C-alpha positions in Angstrom: -55.8 82.2 -46.0 -54.3 78.4 -46.7 -50.9 76.9 -45.7 -49.5 74.1 -47.7 -48.9 70.8 -46.1 -46.3 68.0 -48.0 -47.0 64.7 -47.9 -45.2 61.6 -48.9 -47.2 58.3 -50.8 -46.2 55.6 -53.0 -45.2 56.5 -56.5 -41.9 57.0 -57.8 -39.0 54.5 -56.3 -36.3 56.4 -54.6 -36.3 54.6 -51.0 -36.1 50.8 -50.3 -37.6 49.9 -47.0 -35.5 48.7 -43.8 -34.2 45.3 -44.1 -32.6 45.3 -47.3 -28.8 45.3 -48.0 -28.8 48.5 -50.3 -30.9 51.6 -51.2 -31.2 51.8 -55.1 -31.1 55.7 -56.4 -34.1 58.0 -55.8 -36.1 58.9 -58.8 -34.9 62.6 -59.4 -37.3 64.7 -58.3 -38.4 68.2 -59.7 -39.0 70.1 -56.7 -36.4 72.9 -56.5 -37.1 74.2 -52.6 -34.6 73.3 -50.3 -37.5 72.8 -47.8 -38.2 69.7 -49.3 -35.0 68.2 -49.9 -33.4 68.8 -46.3 -36.7 67.0 -45.1 -36.4 64.5 -47.2 -32.7 63.6 -46.3 -34.1 63.7 -42.5 -36.7 61.2 -43.3 -34.6 58.9 -45.0 -32.0 58.5 -42.1 -34.9 58.0 -40.0 -36.9 55.8 -41.9 -34.5 52.9 -40.5 -34.7 54.1 -36.6 -38.5 53.2 -35.6 -41.7 51.6 -36.9 -44.0 54.9 -37.2 -42.7 58.6 -37.5 -44.1 61.7 -37.6 -42.6 64.7 -38.4 -44.8 68.2 -37.9 -43.8 72.3 -38.3 -45.3 75.4 -39.1 -44.2 74.5 -43.1 -44.3 70.7 -43.6 -45.7 67.4 -42.2 -45.0 64.0 -42.8 -46.1 60.5 -41.4 -44.2 57.1 -42.6 -44.7 53.5 -41.6 -42.4 50.2 -41.7 -44.6 48.7 -44.0 -43.3 47.4 -47.3 -43.8 50.0 -49.9 -41.2 50.8 -52.2 -42.3 53.8 -54.0 -42.8 56.9 -52.3 -43.8 60.2 -53.9 -44.2 63.6 -52.7 -46.7 65.8 -52.7 -48.6 69.2 -51.5 -51.8 69.9 -50.3 -53.8 72.8 -49.7 -55.1 73.2 -45.5 -57.5 75.3 -45.0 -56.5 78.2 -41.8 -60.5 79.1 -41.5 -61.0 76.7 -38.8 -61.1 78.9 -36.0 -63.3 81.3 -37.9 -65.7 78.5 -37.6 -65.5 77.7 -34.2 -66.3 81.1 -33.6 -69.3 81.7 -35.6 -70.4 78.5 -34.0 -69.9 79.9 -31.0 -71.8 82.8 -31.6 -74.7 80.9 -33.2 -74.5 78.9 -29.7 -74.6 81.9 -27.7 -77.7 83.4 -29.5 -79.5 80.3 -29.6 -79.0 80.1 -25.2 -79.6 83.7 -25.2 -82.8 83.5 -27.1 -83.8 80.3 -25.3 -82.9 82.7 -21.9 -85.6 85.2 -23.1 -88.4 82.4 -24.0 -88.0 80.9 -20.6 -88.6 84.0 -19.0 -91.1 85.7 -21.0 -93.3 82.0 -20.3 -92.6 82.4 -16.6 -94.1 85.9 -16.4 -97.5 85.0 -18.0 -97.4 81.6 -16.0 -96.9 83.5 -12.7 -99.5 86.2 -13.8 -102.4 83.4 -15.0 -101.6 81.1 -12.2 -101.6 83.8 -9.3 -104.9 84.9 -10.7 -106.3 81.2 -10.7 -105.2 80.8 -7.2 -106.8 83.6 -5.6 -110.6 82.5 -6.3 -109.6 78.7 -6.5 -107.3 78.0 -3.7 -106.7 74.3 -4.6 -103.1 74.1 -5.3 -103.0 70.8 -5.9 -106.1 70.3 -8.2 -104.4 73.4 -9.9 -101.1 71.6 -10.3 -102.2 68.1 -11.3 -104.5 70.2 -14.1 -101.4 71.9 -15.5 -99.6 68.5 -15.7 -102.8 67.0 -17.9 -102.3 70.3 -19.9 -98.7 68.9 -20.7 -99.5 65.7 -20.7 -102.1 66.2 -24.0 -99.2 68.1 -25.4 -97.3 65.4 -25.4 -99.5 62.9 -26.7 -100.5 65.1 -29.4 -96.8 65.6 -30.0 -95.7 61.7 -30.0 -99.4 61.0 -32.3 -98.5 63.6 -34.9 -95.0 62.7 -35.2 -93.5 66.0 -34.1 -90.8 64.1 -31.8 -89.9 60.5 -31.8 -91.7 58.3 -29.0 -89.0 56.8 -26.7 -88.5 52.9 -26.2 -88.1 53.1 -22.2 -86.5 50.1 -20.7 -87.0 49.2 -16.8 -83.9 50.6 -16.3 -84.7 54.1 -17.6 -87.9 54.4 -15.5 -86.1 53.4 -12.3 -84.1 56.4 -13.1 -86.7 58.9 -14.3 -89.1 57.8 -11.2 -87.0 59.9 -8.6 -87.1 62.7 -10.9 -90.4 62.6 -11.2 -91.2 62.7 -7.8 -88.9 65.4 -6.9 -90.4 67.3 -9.7 -94.1 66.4 -9.0 -93.3 67.8 -5.4 -91.5 70.8 -6.5 -94.1 72.0 -8.4 -96.8 71.2 -5.8 -94.9 73.2 -3.4 -94.5 76.2 -5.7 -98.2 76.7 -6.0 -99.0 76.3 -2.4 -96.6 79.4 -1.8 -98.4 81.2 -4.5 -101.4 80.4 -3.2 -100.6 81.6 0.3 -98.3 84.6 -0.3 -97.2 87.5 -3.0 -95.7 86.3 -6.2 -92.9 88.6 -5.5 -92.3 87.1 -2.4 -92.5 83.2 -3.1 -89.8 84.4 -5.8 -87.3 86.2 -3.6 -87.1 83.1 -1.4 -86.9 80.5 -4.5 -83.7 82.8 -5.0 -81.8 80.4 -2.5 -81.8 77.8 -5.5 -77.8 78.2 -5.5 -77.6 77.5 -2.1 -79.1 73.9 -2.9 -77.5 73.6 -6.3 -74.1 73.3 -4.4 -75.0 71.0 -1.5 -76.6 68.7 -3.9 -73.9 69.1 -6.4 -71.6 68.6 -4.0 -73.2 65.4 -2.4 -74.7 63.6 -6.1 -71.9 65.0 -8.5 -68.9 65.3 -6.5 -69.0 69.1 -7.8 -66.5 70.6 -4.3 -67.4 74.1 -4.4 -64.5 76.9 -3.7 -64.3 79.4 -0.5 -65.4 82.1 -3.0 -68.6 79.8 -4.1 -69.3 79.6 -0.5 -68.7 83.0 0.7 -71.1 84.3 -2.3 -74.2 82.6 -0.4 -73.5 84.4 2.7 -75.8 87.4 1.0 -78.2 85.0 -0.7 -79.2 83.5 2.5 -79.2 87.1 4.2 -81.1 88.6 2.0 -83.8 86.1 1.8 -83.8 86.3 5.5 -84.2 90.2 5.6 -86.6 90.1 2.8 -88.6 87.4 4.8 -88.6 89.1 7.7 -90.5 92.3 6.3 -92.6 90.7 4.1 -96.1 92.3 4.7 -97.7 89.0 3.0 -95.6 86.2 5.2 -96.7 83.7 6.5 -95.0 80.2 7.8 -96.9 77.9 5.0 -96.5 80.1 2.3 -91.9 80.4 3.3 -92.1 76.8 4.2 -93.2 75.3 1.2 -91.2 77.9 -1.0 -88.2 76.6 0.4 -89.4 73.1 0.4 -89.6 73.3 -3.5 -85.6 74.2 -3.4 -84.8 71.6 -2.0 -87.0 69.5 -4.2 -86.5 71.7 -7.7 -82.3 71.5 -7.6 -82.5 67.9 -6.7 -84.6 67.2 -9.7 -82.1 69.2 -11.7 -78.9 67.6 -10.4 -80.6 64.2 -10.7 -81.6 65.3 -14.3 -78.5 66.5 -15.5 -76.6 63.2 -14.2 -79.1 61.2 -15.8 -78.7 62.9 -19.0 -74.8 62.0 -18.9 -75.2 58.9 -18.9 -75.3 58.0 -22.8 -76.2 54.1 -22.6 -79.3 55.1 -20.7 -79.8 59.0 -21.4 -83.2 60.2 -23.5 -83.3 63.8 -25.5 -84.5 66.4 -23.1 -88.0 66.3 -24.9 -88.1 62.8 -24.2 -86.7 63.3 -20.5 -89.6 65.8 -19.7 -92.7 64.3 -21.6 -91.9 61.1 -19.3 -91.3 63.1 -16.0 -94.3 65.0 -16.5 -96.5 62.1 -18.0 -95.8 60.1 -14.5 -96.0 63.4 -12.5 -99.9 64.0 -14.1 -100.8 59.7 -12.8 -98.6 60.6 -9.1 -101.0 63.8 -8.5 -104.3 63.4 -9.7 -104.9 60.3 -6.6 -103.2 62.4 -4.4 -104.7 65.5 -5.5 -107.8 63.6 -4.8 -106.8 62.5 -1.6 -106.0 65.7 -0.1 -108.4 68.4 -1.2 -111.1 65.7 -2.8 -112.9 66.4 -6.0 -112.8 70.0 -6.5 -113.0 70.5 -10.3 -116.9 70.2 -10.6 -119.0 72.9 -11.6 -120.3 74.1 -8.1 -116.5 75.3 -7.4 -116.1 76.8 -10.1 -119.2 78.9 -9.7 -117.8 79.8 -6.2 -114.8 81.1 -7.8 -116.7 82.8 -10.1 -118.3 84.7 -7.4 -115.1 85.8 -6.2 -114.2 87.8 -9.6 -113.5 85.6 -12.7 -116.5 84.1 -14.5 -116.3 80.2 -15.4 -114.6 81.2 -18.9 -112.0 83.2 -17.7 -111.2 80.8 -15.0 -111.0 77.8 -17.7 -109.2 80.2 -20.0 -106.6 81.3 -17.6 -105.7 77.7 -16.3 -105.6 76.6 -20.1 -103.3 79.2 -20.4 -101.5 78.7 -17.3 -101.1 75.2 -18.1 -99.6 76.1 -21.7 -97.2 78.0 -20.1 -96.6 75.7 -17.1 -95.5 73.2 -19.7 -93.8 74.7 -22.3 -91.6 76.9 -20.0 -90.5 73.8 -18.3 -89.5 72.2 -21.4 -87.3 75.1 -22.2 -85.9 74.8 -19.0 -85.1 71.3 -19.4 -83.1 72.4 -23.0 -81.5 74.7 -21.1 -80.6 72.2 -18.5 -78.7 69.9 -21.1 -77.0 72.5 -22.8 -75.3 74.2 -19.5 -74.4 73.1 -15.9 -76.7 72.6 -12.7 -74.8 76.0 -11.6 -75.3 77.6 -14.5 -78.7 76.4 -15.1 -79.7 78.0 -11.1 -78.2 81.3 -12.0 -79.8 81.9 -15.2 -83.2 80.4 -13.0 -82.1 83.4 -10.6 -81.8 86.2 -13.0 -85.5 84.6 -14.5 -86.5 85.3 -11.1 -85.5 89.2 -10.9 -87.5 89.5 -14.0 -90.4 87.4 -12.8 -90.5 89.8 -9.4 -90.7 93.0 -11.1 -93.3 92.4 -13.4 -95.0 90.5 -10.4 -94.8 93.9 -8.2 -95.7 96.0 -11.1 -99.0 93.8 -12.3 -100.2 93.2 -8.8 -99.3 96.6 -7.3 -97.8 94.9 -4.7 -96.5 96.9 -1.6 -92.8 96.4 -1.0 -90.7 97.9 1.9 -87.5 99.6 1.5 -86.0 97.1 3.8 -87.8 94.4 2.0 -86.2 95.2 -1.2 -83.0 95.8 0.1 -83.2 92.2 1.7 -83.8 91.5 -2.1 -81.6 93.5 -3.8 -78.7 91.6 -1.6 -79.8 88.3 -2.4 -79.8 89.1 -5.9 -76.4 90.3 -5.7 -75.0 87.4 -4.2 -76.7 85.5 -6.6 -74.7 87.5 -8.9 -71.4 87.1 -7.0 -72.1 83.5 -7.0 -72.2 83.2 -10.7 -68.8 85.0 -11.0 -67.2 82.9 -8.1 -68.6 79.9 -10.1 -66.6 81.1 -13.6 -63.0 81.6 -11.1 -61.0 78.4 -12.6 -58.8 77.3 -8.8 -54.8 77.9 -9.7 -53.1 74.4 -10.7 -50.8 73.8 -7.9 
């Protein structure tokens, strides 16, 4: 459906510009509607008063300036009213795209956690495993740039200085997560990491000046309480696994908030693919010497054979390590793509929803024993996450 807009443009001499002593007769117009005649009368009257006039209504719109035009004409133009429909379709496409990305994120996470846990069970060297996973990502990035699948970034010193803290936090967060996964059950690690919204609120307030309201703060109570209850009743609990998972919350959420802060600086920002790619390469460079210092050279045939004696042969170990490395890089790339589309808090909430799927799938796959109180604690923490997401959507009333 369309509406009609009226406009004035140079044509027939019916008005003279201001500053002259008299106005010539208007050229007779063959427009029969009384609306246009009334509007022209108003235009004639106000043309002498100010240098720029804009008239708008549901039926007509006029725009004038005091430039010395001797001739104006009246015309009509059709204005489409399908803008709302186009915006709705665009919103649906964006929602579908975002939902698909969340689904891929969850699926890749499930496979990564299964393959990664299988590797860490027989090959308990988390620093070496994490460095290998960063190495897989680095190879994928180099191939992407070499085949011109994505343009290579041109980095400046200021960009590298801004990205380096992100890479350090990214390296520490993934290393600590693998330490925890090697020590405790997958479900318990992800239950602890359900506290990510707590750290997101803290870092968003400190780094982005986003202060939470009272409802957001209140929603954090069941999250903390539920994680505590689940921790005290966890059969596989140990302090190394608990502490490393909690520390990974700090590093990962500081990385996410800093990444958002970096991406909104248009004069310095990279696109999400290149930002994550550069972070991955820096993390690989940082972690390889660190892994050798912490664990020694463990990626040797002797250690691979030792792992094979514990349940996985060398071929299965290598295949699962490669699959874990592929899923590791891909799911984090998707995570960065989602982070650029939404706020850090929304990203953290989606991360917790993803964690629910990972917890359930890992319990089923690994047949992890779960007590009723442990399940209750996990449920309370996840319910807190739901309340948190609702509280974040509540906009404060204007005072």
